[in-house]
C-alpha positions as CSV (number, residue, x, y, z in Angstrom):
1,X,140.3,46.7,141.6
2,X,140.2,50.4,140.6
3,X,140.8,51.1,136.9
4,X,141.9,47.5,136.5
5,X,145.1,48.2,138.5
6,X,146.3,46.3,141.5
7,X,145.8,48.1,144.8
8,X,149.5,48.3,145.5
9,X,150.1,49.8,142.0
10,X,147.5,52.4,142.7
11,X,149.1,53.1,146.1
12,X,152.5,53.6,144.4
13,X,151.0,56.0,141.8
14,X,149.4,58.0,144.6
15,X,152.6,58.2,146.5
16,X,154.8,59.4,143.6
17,X,152.1,61.7,142.1
18,X,151.7,63.3,145.6
19,X,155.5,63.6,145.9
20,X,155.9,65.3,142.5
21,X,153.0,67.6,143.1
22,X,154.4,68.6,146.6
23,X,157.8,69.3,145.1
24,X,156.4,71.4,142.3
25,X,154.2,73.3,144.7
26,X,157.0,75.5,145.8
27,X,157.2,74.4,149.4
28,X,160.7,73.6,150.7
29,X,161.7,70.2,149.5
30,X,162.2,68.6,152.9
31,X,158.7,69.6,154.1
32,X,157.2,68.7,150.7
33,X,158.6,65.2,151.0
34,X,157.3,64.7,154.6
35,X,153.9,66.3,153.6
36,X,153.7,64.0,150.6
37,X,154.1,61.0,152.9
38,X,151.3,62.1,155.3
39,X,148.9,63.1,152.5
40,X,149.5,60.0,150.4
41,X,149.0,57.7,153.4
42,X,145.7,59.5,154.2
43,X,144.5,59.0,150.6
44,X,145.5,55.4,150.5
45,X,144.0,54.7,153.9
46,X,140.7,56.3,152.8
47,X,140.5,54.3,149.6
48,X,141.4,51.1,151.5
49,X,138.6,51.8,154.0
50,X,136.2,52.2,151.1
51,X,137.3,48.8,149.8
52,X,138.7,50.2,146.5
53,X,142.3,49.0,147.0
54,X,142.5,45.3,146.6
55,X,145.9,43.5,146.2
56,X,145.9,40.3,144.2
57,X,148.3,38.2,146.2
58,X,149.3,34.6,145.7
59,X,147.0,32.2,147.6
60,X,149.5,30.5,149.9
61,X,146.8,28.0,150.9
62,X,146.2,26.6,147.5
63,X,147.3,23.2,146.3
64,X,149.2,24.6,143.4
65,X,151.3,26.7,145.8
66,X,152.0,23.8,148.1
67,X,153.0,21.6,145.1
68,X,155.4,24.3,143.9
69,X,157.1,24.6,147.3
70,X,157.2,20.8,147.6
71,X,159.1,20.7,144.3
72,X,162.0,22.5,145.9
73,X,161.3,26.1,144.9
74,X,162.2,28.5,147.7
75,X,159.1,30.2,149.1
76,X,160.9,33.6,149.1
77,X,161.4,33.5,145.4
78,X,157.7,32.9,144.5
79,X,155.9,36.0,143.4
80,X,153.0,37.1,141.1
81,X,155.5,38.1,138.5
82,X,157.5,34.9,138.4
83,X,154.5,32.6,138.9
84,X,151.5,34.4,137.3
85,X,149.6,31.1,136.9
86,X,149.3,30.5,140.6
87,X,145.8,31.0,142.2
88,X,145.4,34.4,143.8
89,X,143.4,35.9,146.6
90,X,142.2,39.5,146.9
91,X,143.4,41.1,150.1
92,X,143.4,44.6,151.5
93,X,146.6,46.6,151.0
94,X,146.5,47.1,154.8
95,X,145.7,43.5,155.9
96,X,145.6,44.5,159.6
97,X,144.0,47.8,159.0
98,X,145.4,51.2,158.3
99,X,145.4,52.0,162.0
100,X,147.9,49.2,162.7
101,X,150.0,50.4,159.8
102,X,150.0,54.0,161.1
103,X,151.0,52.8,164.6
104,X,153.9,50.8,163.1
105,X,154.9,53.7,160.9
106,X,155.1,56.1,163.9
107,X,157.2,53.5,165.8
108,X,159.5,52.8,162.9
109,X,160.1,56.5,162.0
110,X,161.1,57.2,165.6
111,X,163.5,54.2,165.6
112,X,164.9,55.1,162.2
113,X,165.5,58.7,163.2
114,X,167.3,57.5,166.2
115,X,169.4,55.0,164.2
116,X,170.3,57.2,161.2
117,X,170.1,60.8,162.5
118,X,170.6,60.9,166.2
119,X,172.7,58.0,167.6
120,X,173.1,55.3,164.9
121,X,176.3,54.0,163.4
122,X,176.0,56.1,160.3
123,X,175.8,59.4,162.2
124,X,179.6,59.8,162.5
125,X,179.9,59.4,158.7
126,X,177.1,61.9,158.1
127,X,179.0,64.4,160.2
128,X,181.5,64.4,157.3
129,X,178.8,66.1,155.2
130,X,178.8,69.1,157.5
131,X,182.6,69.4,157.5
132,X,182.9,69.0,153.7
133,X,180.2,71.6,153.2
134,X,181.9,74.1,155.5
135,X,185.2,73.4,153.8
136,X,183.7,74.1,150.3
137,X,181.8,77.2,151.3
138,X,184.8,78.8,153.1
139,X,187.0,78.2,150.1
140,X,184.4,79.6,147.7
141,X,183.7,82.7,149.8
142,X,187.3,83.5,150.3
143,X,187.7,84.0,146.5
144,X,190.2,81.2,146.2
145,X,188.1,79.9,143.3
146,X,188.6,83.3,141.6
147,X,192.3,83.0,141.8
148,X,192.2,79.5,140.4
149,X,190.1,80.6,137.4
150,X,192.3,83.5,136.6
151,X,195.5,81.5,136.9
152,X,194.3,78.5,134.9
153,X,193.0,80.8,132.2
154,X,196.5,82.3,131.8
155,X,198.0,78.8,131.6
156,X,195.5,77.3,129.1
157,X,194.1,80.4,127.4
158,X,196.7,80.4,124.5
159,X,195.5,77.0,123.4
160,X,192.5,76.5,121.1
161,X,189.5,76.2,123.4
162,X,191.9,76.9,126.2
163,X,189.4,78.9,128.3
164,X,187.0,75.9,128.2
165,X,189.7,73.5,129.2
166,X,190.7,75.8,132.1
167,X,187.1,75.7,133.3
168,X,187.2,71.9,133.3
169,X,190.5,71.9,135.2
170,X,189.2,74.4,137.8
171,X,185.9,72.5,138.0
172,X,187.8,69.3,138.9
173,X,189.9,71.2,141.3
174,X,186.9,72.8,143.1
175,X,185.2,69.4,143.0
176,X,188.1,67.9,145.0
177,X,188.1,70.8,147.4
178,X,184.4,71.7,147.8
179,X,182.1,69.0,146.4
180,X,179.2,71.5,146.3
181,X,177.6,71.7,142.8
182,X,175.6,74.9,143.3
183,X,178.5,76.9,144.7
184,X,180.9,75.7,141.9
185,X,178.4,76.4,139.1
186,X,177.5,79.8,140.4
187,X,181.1,80.8,141.1
188,X,182.3,79.8,137.6
189,X,179.2,81.3,136.0
190,X,179.9,84.7,137.6
191,X,183.6,84.7,137.0
192,X,184.3,82.8,133.8
193,X,181.1,83.1,131.6
194,X,181.5,86.9,130.9
195,X,185.2,86.5,130.1
196,X,184.4,83.6,127.7
197,X,181.7,85.6,126.0
198,X,183.9,88.7,125.6
199,X,186.5,86.6,123.9
200,X,183.9,85.4,121.3
201,X,183.3,81.9,122.8
202,X,180.1,80.2,121.7
203,X,177.4,80.7,124.4
204,X,176.5,77.0,124.0
205,X,180.1,75.8,124.6
206,X,180.6,78.3,127.4
207,X,177.4,77.5,129.3
208,X,177.7,73.7,128.7
209,X,181.3,73.4,129.9
210,X,180.6,75.5,133.0
211,X,177.4,73.5,134.0
212,X,179.1,70.2,133.3
213,X,182.3,71.0,135.1
214,X,180.4,72.3,138.1
215,X,178.8,68.9,138.5
216,X,182.1,67.1,138.9
217,X,181.7,67.6,142.6
218,X,179.1,64.9,142.5
219,X,181.7,62.2,141.7
220,X,185.2,63.4,142.4
221,X,186.1,62.8,146.1
222,X,185.4,64.2,148.6
223,X,181.8,64.0,147.3
224,X,178.8,64.5,149.4
225,X,176.9,62.2,147.1
226,X,179.4,59.4,147.8
227,X,179.2,60.0,151.5
228,X,175.4,59.8,151.5
229,X,175.3,56.8,149.2
230,X,178.0,55.1,151.2
231,X,176.0,55.3,154.4
232,X,173.2,53.4,152.6
233,X,175.3,51.1,150.4
234,X,177.0,49.4,153.3
235,X,173.8,48.4,155.0
236,X,172.0,47.5,151.8
237,X,174.9,45.4,150.5
238,X,175.4,43.5,153.8
239,X,171.6,42.8,154.2
240,X,171.1,41.9,150.5
241,X,174.1,39.5,150.4
242,X,172.9,37.8,153.6
243,X,169.5,37.3,152.1
244,X,171.2,36.0,148.9
245,X,173.3,33.5,151.0
246,X,170.2,32.3,152.9
247,X,168.4,31.8,149.6
248,X,171.3,29.8,148.4
249,X,171.1,27.6,151.5
250,X,174.1,29.1,153.3
251,X,174.1,30.6,156.8
252,X,175.6,34.0,156.0
253,X,177.2,36.1,153.3
254,X,180.8,35.3,154.6
255,X,180.3,31.6,154.0
256,X,178.7,32.0,150.6
257,X,181.0,34.7,149.2
258,X,184.2,33.7,150.9
259,X,184.7,37.3,152.0
260,X,182.9,39.8,154.3
261,X,180.0,41.7,152.6
262,X,181.1,45.2,153.6
263,X,181.7,48.4,151.7
264,X,182.8,51.7,153.3
265,X,182.7,55.3,152.3
266,X,186.5,55.4,152.2
267,X,186.5,52.5,149.7
268,X,183.9,54.3,147.6
269,X,186.1,57.4,147.6
270,X,188.9,55.3,146.2
271,X,186.6,53.8,143.6
272,X,185.3,57.2,142.5
273,X,188.7,58.7,141.9
274,X,189.4,57.4,138.4
275,X,185.8,57.7,137.1
276,X,185.9,61.4,138.2
277,X,189.2,62.0,136.4
278,X,187.8,60.1,133.3
279,X,184.8,62.4,133.1
280,X,186.9,65.5,133.4
281,X,189.2,64.3,130.7
282,X,186.2,63.6,128.4
283,X,184.9,67.1,129.0
284,X,188.3,68.6,128.2
285,X,188.7,66.5,125.1
286,X,185.3,67.6,123.8
287,X,186.2,71.3,124.4
288,X,189.5,70.9,122.6
289,X,187.9,69.0,119.8
290,X,185.1,71.5,119.4
291,X,187.7,74.3,119.2
292,X,189.7,72.5,116.5
293,X,186.5,72.1,114.4
294,X,185.1,75.5,115.2
295,X,188.1,77.8,115.9
296,X,186.0,80.9,115.6
297,X,183.7,79.7,118.4
298,X,186.5,78.8,120.8
299,X,189.5,80.9,119.9
300,X,192.9,80.9,121.6
301,X,193.1,83.8,124.1
302,X,196.4,85.3,125.5
303,X,195.6,86.1,129.1
304,X,199.1,87.2,130.2
305,X,202.0,85.2,131.6
306,X,201.5,83.1,134.8
307,X,205.2,83.1,135.6
308,X,207.6,85.9,136.4
309,X,210.5,84.3,134.7
310,X,210.7,82.8,131.2
311,X,212.1,79.2,131.2
312,X,213.0,76.9,128.3
313,X,211.0,73.7,127.6
314,X,214.1,71.7,128.6
315,X,214.4,73.4,132.0
316,X,210.7,73.0,132.6
317,X,210.8,69.3,131.7
318,X,213.9,68.7,133.8
319,X,212.9,70.4,137.0
320,X,209.1,70.1,137.0
321,X,208.9,66.5,135.7
322,X,212.2,64.7,135.2
323,X,213.9,65.3,138.6
324,X,210.7,64.7,140.7
325,X,210.0,61.5,138.8
326,X,213.6,60.4,139.3
327,X,213.4,61.1,143.0
328,X,210.2,59.1,143.5
329,X,211.2,56.3,141.1
330,X,214.6,56.0,142.8
331,X,212.9,55.7,146.2
332,X,210.6,53.0,144.9
333,X,213.6,51.2,143.5
334,X,215.4,51.3,146.8
335,X,212.3,49.9,148.4
336,X,212.2,47.0,145.9
337,X,215.8,46.1,146.8
338,X,215.2,46.3,150.5
339,X,217.1,49.5,151.3
340,X,213.9,51.4,152.1
341,X,211.2,49.8,154.3
342,X,209.8,49.3,157.7
343,X,212.0,49.7,160.8
344,X,209.3,48.8,163.3
345,X,210.2,46.4,166.1
346,X,206.7,46.3,167.6
347,X,205.7,42.7,168.3
348,X,202.1,41.7,169.0
349,X,201.3,40.0,172.3
350,X,199.5,37.2,170.5
351,X,200.5,35.1,167.6
352,X,198.9,35.3,164.2
353,X,196.0,33.0,163.4
354,X,196.9,30.3,161.0
355,X,195.9,30.3,157.4
356,X,192.3,29.1,156.7
357,X,190.9,27.6,153.6
358,X,189.9,30.1,150.9
359,X,186.3,28.9,151.2
360,X,184.4,27.4,154.1
361,X,183.9,23.7,153.4
362,X,181.9,22.6,156.4
363,X,178.5,23.4,154.8
364,X,175.3,21.7,153.8
365,X,174.7,20.1,150.4
366,X,172.5,23.0,149.2
367,X,175.1,25.6,150.2
368,X,177.9,23.5,148.6
369,X,176.0,23.4,145.3
370,X,175.4,27.1,145.4
371,X,179.1,27.9,146.2
372,X,180.3,25.7,143.4
373,X,177.9,27.5,141.1
374,X,179.2,30.9,142.3
375,X,182.9,30.2,142.6
376,X,183.4,27.3,140.2
377,X,184.4,23.7,140.8
378,X,188.1,24.4,140.7
379,X,187.8,27.0,143.5
380,X,185.8,24.5,145.6
381,X,188.4,21.7,145.0
382,X,191.2,24.1,146.0
383,X,189.4,24.9,149.2
384,X,189.0,21.2,150.0
385,X,192.7,20.6,149.4
386,X,193.5,23.6,151.6
387,X,191.3,22.3,154.4
388,X,192.6,18.8,154.1
389,X,196.2,20.1,154.5
390,X,195.2,22.2,157.5
391,X,193.5,19.1,159.1
392,X,196.5,16.9,158.4
393,X,198.8,19.4,160.1
394,X,196.7,19.3,163.3
395,X,193.9,21.7,162.4
396,X,193.7,25.4,162.3
397,X,196.4,27.2,164.3
398,X,194.7,29.4,166.9
399,X,196.2,32.6,168.3
400,X,197.9,32.3,171.7
401,X,199.8,34.7,174.0
402,X,203.5,34.8,173.2
403,X,205.9,33.9,175.9
404,X,208.8,36.2,176.8
405,X,211.2,34.0,174.8
406,X,208.9,34.1,171.7
407,X,208.6,37.9,172.0
408,X,212.4,38.3,172.1
409,X,212.8,36.0,169.1
410,X,210.2,37.8,167.1
411,X,211.7,41.2,167.9
412,X,215.2,39.9,167.0
413,X,213.8,38.8,163.6
414,X,212.3,42.2,162.9
415,X,215.6,43.9,163.8
416,X,217.6,41.6,161.6
417,X,215.2,42.2,158.6
418,X,214.7,46.0,159.1
419,X,215.6,48.2,156.1
420,X,218.5,50.6,156.5
421,X,216.2,53.6,155.7
422,X,212.8,53.9,157.3
423,X,209.7,54.4,155.1
424,X,208.8,57.5,157.1
425,X,212.2,59.1,156.7
426,X,212.1,58.3,152.9
427,X,208.7,60.0,152.6
428,X,209.9,63.1,154.5
429,X,213.1,63.3,152.3
430,X,210.9,63.2,149.1
431,X,208.7,65.9,150.5
432,X,211.8,68.1,151.0
433,X,213.6,67.2,147.8
434,X,210.7,67.8,145.3
435,X,210.2,71.5,146.3
436,X,213.9,72.0,145.8
437,X,213.5,70.8,142.2
438,X,210.4,72.9,141.6
439,X,212.2,76.0,143.0
440,X,215.1,75.4,140.5
441,X,212.6,75.2,137.7
442,X,210.7,78.3,138.8
443,X,213.8,80.5,138.8
444,X,216.8,78.8,137.0
445,X,218.6,82.2,136.8
446,X,218.8,82.5,140.6
447,X,221.8,81.3,142.5
448,X,221.6,77.5,142.9
449,X,223.8,77.4,146.0
450,X,221.0,77.5,148.6
451,X,219.2,74.7,146.9
452,X,222.4,72.7,146.6
453,X,222.9,73.2,150.4
454,X,219.4,71.9,151.0
455,X,220.1,68.9,148.8
456,X,223.3,68.2,150.8
457,X,221.3,68.4,154.0
458,X,218.8,65.8,152.6
459,X,221.7,63.5,151.7
460,X,223.1,64.1,155.2
461,X,219.9,62.9,156.8
462,X,220.0,59.8,154.6
463,X,223.6,59.0,155.5
464,X,223.0,59.5,159.2
465,X,219.9,57.3,159.0
466,X,221.9,54.5,157.2
467,X,225.1,54.7,159.4
468,X,224.0,55.6,162.9
469,X,220.2,54.9,163.2
470,X,219.0,51.4,163.7
471,X,215.7,49.8,164.5
472,X,216.4,49.9,168.2
473,X,217.6,53.6,168.3
474,X,215.2,55.6,170.3
475,X,213.2,58.4,168.7
476,X,214.9,61.1,170.9
477,X,218.4,59.9,169.8
478,X,217.3,60.0,166.2
479,X,216.2,63.6,166.5
480,X,219.5,64.6,168.0
481,X,221.5,62.7,165.3
482,X,219.6,64.2,162.3
483,X,219.0,67.7,163.8
484,X,222.0,69.4,162.0
485,X,221.5,67.9,158.5
486,X,217.7,68.2,158.8
487,X,218.1,71.9,159.8
488,X,220.3,72.5,156.7
489,X,217.7,70.7,154.5
490,X,214.9,72.8,156.0
491,X,216.9,76.0,155.4
492,X,217.2,75.0,151.7
493,X,213.5,74.2,151.6
494,X,212.7,77.7,153.1
495,X,214.6,79.3,150.2
496,X,212.8,77.0,147.8
497,X,209.4,78.1,149.2
498,X,210.4,81.8,148.8
499,X,211.2,81.2,145.2
500,X,208.1,79.1,144.4
501,X,206.0,81.9,146.0
502,X,207.1,84.1,143.1
503,X,205.4,81.9,140.6
504,X,201.7,82.7,140.3
505,X,200.6,79.2,139.3
506,X,202.4,77.6,142.2
507,X,201.3,80.3,144.6
508,X,197.7,79.9,143.7
509,X,197.5,76.1,143.2
510,X,199.9,74.8,145.8
511,X,198.0,75.7,149.0
512,X,194.6,74.2,148.1
513,X,196.4,71.3,146.4
514,X,198.2,70.5,149.7
515,X,194.8,70.7,151.5
516,X,193.2,68.3,149.0
517,X,196.2,65.9,149.2
518,X,196.0,65.9,153.0
519,X,192.3,65.2,153.1
520,X,192.0,62.8,150.2
521,X,195.3,61.1,151.0
522,X,194.3,60.3,154.5
523,X,191.0,58.8,153.2
524,X,192.3,57.0,150.1
525,X,195.3,55.7,151.9
526,X,193.2,54.2,154.6
527,X,194.8,56.3,157.3
528,X,191.6,57.6,158.7
529,X,187.9,57.6,157.9
530,X,186.1,60.5,156.2
531,X,184.9,62.3,159.3
532,X,188.3,63.2,160.8
533,X,189.6,63.9,157.3
534,X,186.7,66.3,156.7
535,X,187.4,68.0,160.0
536,X,191.0,68.5,158.9
537,X,189.8,69.8,155.6
538,X,187.4,72.3,157.2
539,X,190.1,73.6,159.6
540,X,192.6,73.8,156.7
541,X,190.2,75.7,154.6
542,X,189.6,78.2,157.4
543,X,193.3,78.8,157.9
544,X,193.9,79.0,154.1
545,X,191.1,81.5,153.7
546,X,192.4,83.5,156.7
547,X,196.0,83.5,155.2
548,X,194.6,85.0,152.0
549,X,192.6,87.7,153.8
550,X,195.6,88.7,155.9
551,X,197.6,89.1,152.7
552,X,194.9,91.2,151.1
553,X,194.9,93.4,154.2
554,X,198.7,93.7,154.1
555,X,198.9,92.1,157.5
556,X,201.4,89.5,158.6
557,X,200.2,85.9,158.2
558,X,203.0,84.5,160.3
559,X,200.5,83.2,163.0
560,X,198.8,81.1,160.3
561,X,202.1,79.8,158.9
562,X,203.4,78.9,162.3
563,X,200.2,77.2,163.2
564,X,200.5,75.1,160.0
565,X,204.1,74.1,161.1
566,X,202.7,73.3,164.6
567,X,200.3,70.8,163.0
568,X,203.2,69.3,161.1
569,X,205.3,69.1,164.3
570,X,202.3,67.5,166.2
571,X,201.9,64.9,163.5
572,X,205.6,64.1,163.3
573,X,206.0,63.8,167.1
574,X,202.8,61.7,167.4
575,X,204.0,59.3,164.7
576,X,207.5,58.8,166.1
577,X,206.9,58.8,169.8
578,X,204.6,56.9,172.1
579,X,202.4,59.6,173.6
580,X,200.4,57.4,176.0
581,X,202.0,58.7,179.1
582,X,198.9,58.1,181.1
583,X,199.0,54.4,180.2
584,X,202.8,53.9,180.4
585,X,204.3,53.0,183.8
586,X,207.3,55.1,184.5
587,X,207.4,57.1,181.2
588,X,210.9,58.1,180.2
589,X,212.2,61.7,180.1
590,X,212.3,61.4,176.3
591,X,208.5,60.5,176.2
592,X,207.7,63.5,178.5
593,X,209.7,65.9,176.4
594,X,207.9,64.6,173.2
595,X,204.5,64.9,174.9
596,X,205.3,68.5,176.0
597,X,206.4,69.4,172.5
598,X,203.3,67.8,170.9
599,X,201.0,69.4,173.5
600,X,202.5,72.8,172.9
601,X,202.2,72.4,169.2
602,X,198.6,71.4,169.7
603,X,197.8,74.4,171.8
604,X,199.5,76.7,169.3
605,X,197.6,75.1,166.4
606,X,194.4,75.5,168.2
607,X,195.2,79.2,168.9
608,X,196.0,79.6,165.2
609,X,192.7,78.1,164.2
610,X,190.8,80.4,166.6
611,X,192.8,83.4,165.2
612,X,191.9,82.3,161.7
613,X,188.2,82.2,162.6
614,X,188.5,85.7,164.1
615,X,190.1,87.0,160.9
616,X,187.4,85.5,158.8
617,X,184.7,86.8,161.2
618,X,186.0,90.3,161.0
619,X,186.3,90.0,157.2
620,X,182.6,89.1,156.9
621,X,183.4,85.6,155.6
622,X,182.9,83.3,158.6
623,X,179.3,84.3,159.5
624,X,177.7,83.7,156.1
625,X,179.8,80.6,155.6
626,X,178.6,79.1,158.9
627,X,175.0,80.2,158.1
628,X,175.1,78.6,154.7
629,X,176.7,75.4,156.1
630,X,173.9,75.2,158.7
631,X,171.3,75.7,155.9
632,X,172.7,73.0,153.7
633,X,173.3,70.5,156.5
634,X,169.9,71.1,158.0
635,X,168.3,70.5,154.5
636,X,170.2,67.2,154.2
637,X,169.2,65.9,157.6
638,X,165.6,67.1,157.3
639,X,165.3,65.4,153.9
640,X,166.8,62.3,155.5
641,X,164.0,62.3,158.1
642,X,161.2,63.2,155.7
643,X,162.4,60.5,153.2
644,X,162.2,57.9,156.0
645,X,158.6,58.8,156.5
646,X,157.8,58.5,152.8
647,X,159.7,55.2,152.6
648,X,157.7,53.8,155.5
649,X,154.4,54.8,153.8
650,X,155.5,52.8,150.7
651,X,156.5,49.8,152.9
652,X,153.2,49.9,154.9
653,X,151.0,49.0,152.0
654,X,153.5,46.6,150.4
655,X,154.9,48.9,147.7
656,X,158.5,48.2,148.4
657,X,158.1,44.4,148.2
658,X,156.0,44.8,145.1
659,X,158.7,46.7,143.3
660,X,161.4,44.3,144.4
661,X,159.4,41.3,143.3
662,X,158.9,42.9,139.9
663,X,162.7,43.5,139.6
664,X,163.5,40.0,140.8
665,X,161.2,38.5,138.2
666,X,163.9,39.2,135.5
667,X,166.3,36.4,135.2
668,X,169.2,38.6,134.1
669,X,171.0,40.9,136.6
670,X,172.0,43.1,133.6
671,X,168.4,43.8,132.7
672,X,167.5,44.6,136.3
673,X,170.4,47.0,136.7
674,X,169.6,48.7,133.3
675,X,166.0,49.2,134.3
676,X,167.0,50.7,137.6
677,X,169.6,53.0,135.9
678,X,167.0,54.2,133.4
679,X,164.5,54.8,136.2
680,X,167.1,56.9,138.1
681,X,168.0,58.7,135.0
682,X,164.4,59.8,134.2
683,X,163.7,60.5,137.9
684,X,166.6,62.9,137.8
685,X,164.6,65.1,135.5
686,X,162.3,66.1,138.4
687,X,164.0,64.9,141.6
688,X,167.1,66.2,143.3
689,X,169.9,63.7,144.1
690,X,168.9,63.8,147.8
691,X,165.4,62.6,147.2
692,X,166.7,59.9,144.8
693,X,169.3,58.7,147.3
694,X,166.9,58.6,150.3
695,X,163.7,57.5,148.6
696,X,164.4,55.4,145.6
697,X,167.8,53.8,146.4
698,X,166.5,52.1,149.6
699,X,163.6,50.6,147.6
700,X,165.7,49.2,144.7
701,X,168.9,48.7,146.7
702,X,168.1,45.2,148.1
703,X,167.8,44.0,144.5
704,X,170.7,45.7,142.8
705,X,173.1,45.0,145.8
706,X,171.8,41.5,146.2
707,X,173.4,40.1,143.0
708,X,176.9,39.4,141.8
709,X,177.9,42.9,140.8
710,X,180.7,44.6,142.7
711,X,179.0,47.0,145.2
712,X,181.6,49.7,144.6
713,X,180.9,49.6,140.9
714,X,177.1,49.7,141.5
715,X,177.4,52.7,143.8
716,X,179.7,54.6,141.4
717,X,177.4,53.9,138.5
718,X,174.5,55.3,140.5
719,X,176.6,58.4,141.5
720,X,177.5,59.1,137.9
721,X,173.9,58.7,136.9
722,X,172.8,61.1,139.5
723,X,175.5,63.5,138.3
724,X,173.8,63.3,134.8
725,X,170.5,64.3,136.4
726,X,172.0,67.6,137.4
727,X,172.6,68.4,133.7
728,X,169.6,67.0,132.0
729,X,167.0,69.5,130.7
730,X,164.5,70.7,131.5
731,X,164.9,70.4,135.3
732,X,168.6,69.9,135.7
733,X,169.6,71.8,138.9
734,X,172.9,73.0,137.5
735,X,171.0,74.6,134.6
736,X,168.9,76.6,137.0
737,X,172.0,77.7,139.0
738,X,173.7,78.9,135.8
739,X,170.5,80.5,134.5
740,X,170.4,82.6,137.7
741,X,173.8,84.2,137.2
742,X,174.1,84.2,133.3
743,X,174.1,87.6,131.5
744,X,170.9,88.6,129.7
745,X,172.3,87.8,126.3
746,X,172.6,84.1,127.3
747,X,169.2,82.5,126.8
748,X,167.8,79.3,128.3
749,X,168.0,77.8,124.8
750,X,171.7,78.5,124.8
751,X,172.1,76.6,128.1
752,X,170.0,73.7,127.0
753,X,171.7,73.3,123.7
754,X,175.1,73.7,125.3
755,X,174.6,71.1,127.9
756,X,173.2,68.3,125.6
757,X,176.7,67.2,124.3
758,X,177.8,66.9,127.9
759,X,174.8,64.8,128.8
760,X,175.8,62.5,125.9
761,X,179.4,62.5,127.3
762,X,178.0,61.4,130.7
763,X,176.2,58.6,129.0
764,X,179.4,57.7,127.2
765,X,181.2,57.8,130.6
766,X,178.6,55.4,132.0
767,X,179.1,53.1,129.0
768,X,182.8,53.1,129.5
769,X,182.4,52.2,133.2
770,X,179.9,49.5,132.2
771,X,182.3,47.8,129.7
772,X,185.4,48.5,131.8
773,X,184.5,48.1,135.5
774,X,188.1,47.8,136.3
775,X,188.3,51.6,136.1
776,X,186.2,51.6,139.3
777,X,187.8,48.7,141.2
778,X,191.5,49.1,140.4
779,X,192.3,51.8,143.0
780,X,190.5,50.0,145.9
781,X,192.3,46.8,144.9
782,X,195.7,48.5,144.9
783,X,195.2,50.5,148.1
784,X,194.2,48.7,151.3
785,X,191.5,50.3,153.3
């Protein structure tokens, strides 16, 4: 052994020393990682050929080893860390020679590139990264962030520390619409930092809150970090739980856990929502508390009114909060009593599969003992009782094709149980009623009659739906019945939109807010996966930016507005009509009309998107945005490929198994996870989140995802930890971004001192999530995905 170290330990030191040296050399990170893999493999191969790298492995041919296995210990759980007294044998770190390892590495890297970059299952999810990057860059370059900062400063400025609080709010807003840390920090640094300094804000507080708020894009969905972690977490969790099940004597994770071992990016977005909001609230509370204790370092600043009309507190509470809450609560109450609900009469061609026992009971003795240990004796006894009842009733009910009589009976039951008001109609009525309330609050002195007429139209739609629309009423007839009251309601909503556009806060915040709700709502609600939602976000950002540019140039934005309405028409028609005319035999006239309307809306929406691209191209926004998107996406995918090479080098000489055996040697899952989190925290000083995700997480993932911790909680804890690495001196990337745009009077010392409280807040946030994991799991548990 060299220097008294095991050969694998020396190999790991060489790999990481070469990696750090390559990154600090100034070469592009992606090429530095790939180069580190090639160079470290060459050094390790040379030392191995010289006989200097000897790995002390357990002698599997010894009597002590055979006796340990014969005692019932699983061979997979035996390691030099758990069983240090077993005889050992010195072997080469490349048992079959470095040439064989090199050949395997080349083959593996080709296969992994094909699986994860070119044609694998995760490639579709990774495409969401490109779309989210484009969405964020377009919004940033179209100066929408500038509008948000100015407006929020006017809203919160009069409060103590109000400018700092406004930075947190805008940071959270930009995080939900861009997810790009560098762009957010640079934008807020350029726009907000000089304003805060001019108003006598402490440089430490100003720089700290900007750097910290800019990193919220790491955790608040749609987060690129969550997308990248999610593509790994799903595979790691599934494989680790299968290995755990087999170690427990069971055939697979489903048998052992009683549920599928799966985790998706959409579920992780749901899990990240509350932790992101929690961190933003902690930032804002710190800024407000700092201002209360040091009023001269964070004074209140009057930035001018954000509203063209003065309204009383009572009017604001009534129309901005009270009435909207009453509308939503009333709808929920109607749903509880059965007046609002599904009106679908669709019947599946096959019957439902009968209920199965909560746990599989037809397992071996070893698996049974392991399942009882995991779930408890009561859960096992309950499963036995459930299985006995199923067997007594003739066994599990299998699905079968329904006969014509069964289909008719099932449809009749659905018609009889249908709610008077459909869920879709109720949602549309809420979307029309809330703007009417907001419009009244924006301008209470204006004539209320147009808004009252709109409200009457909404009530008319509701009455028509209750009195004349049933579950068997065709969609075409429904459109004809509600056309007049819906038209009246839309006229009132048009007047409401005109009034709301006169309010600066609503005018600035509402459009990107709608985009965020559309993107996140479709993901968090389980309607679609992140990739189509990201495409919707990118297209919406382009049209939103084009609308702003047209307004700046005093040109009519009607094409963009009509294109937005065309998208809404397309969605509404697609939801309410069966558009599969190529599959339907003898499609009705109603279906053909609906298809024609939807196709025309689709063509116009496509034209509007192309027109928006042309506007941004002529304005000099599209070209740099596309170029920057290509650069960021290329960097991500190149780092992905290079990190696979480095990982394979670690695997080739046994480094991955060595690290995993070391972590598994701890009897406590808590200790293992704490060790991993500490390692990730300190690696964040020198490595970017991409290197950590693609190099470190695949090595430690089989251990931390192979225990009893919830995979969503594990992934979000890692994401928050990586967010902390962006802030931690001396190499936090957010600090470098801010240093590059900060005025000369702001020193590096100011930035470092200012960010330390927020690093402590991050640690506090991690502690809160540690002791209250329900913050992570409650949203995925409430919303099906």
